[in-house]
Residue, then its C-alpha position, 0 to 999 in steps of 0.5 A: x965213700x958215697x952220699x946216699x939219699x934215703x927216701x921213705x915215709x917211715x922214720x924208723x925205716x930211714x933210721x935203720x938204713x942210715x945206721x947200717x950204711x953209716x957204719x960202712x962210711x957213707x954220708x946219708x941224707x933223708x927225705x920223707x916223700x918224692x917231692x922232698x927227694x927231688x929237692x934234696x937231689x937238686x941241693x945235694x947231688x947224691x950218688x945213690x937214692x934208696x927209694x920206698x915205692x909206696x909213699x904219700x904226696x908223690x909215690x916212688x914210681x912217679x919219682x923214679x920216672x921223674x928221676x930217670x928224666x931229670x937225672x938219668x945217671x943217678x942210681x936208684x935202689x927201690x924198696x917196698x913191702x907191698x906184694x913183692x912175691x906176686x908177678x907185677x908187684x911194686x918192685x917189678x914196676x919200679x924196675x920197669x920204671x927205671x930202678x936199678x935194683x929192688x929189695x923187699x921190706x922188711x929190709x935184710x940189712x946184709x942184702x941192702x949193704x950188698x946192693x949198695x956196694x954193687x950199685x956204687x961199684x958199677x959207678x966206679x967201673x963206668x968212670x974207669x971205662 
């Protein structure tokens, strides 16, 4: 399957996502913030990053901007619990900055699995075409 990097400052969120996606056969690595995310990407070259938007040290929006610049082909799924039902919520901005998809917190695990499948399928279709 795929190597997926989970970036979230909350250990229980990382563990929940990890447990869900590991059952689908994916390999997972973790980071607690944007700075650790970039180091993990350079070290491991994941297929997909699941990235919290609101984090200490380097937030998700800054990280997305950096990933788009340095790893333009990398798929990004943004997650956030902050104001998603308002115009201009953090997931709206995450998509504007270059995230391919977004999910609100608390994360619906069925929607997470579907989003991951969709993003990874897009990669396979790009390679085949």
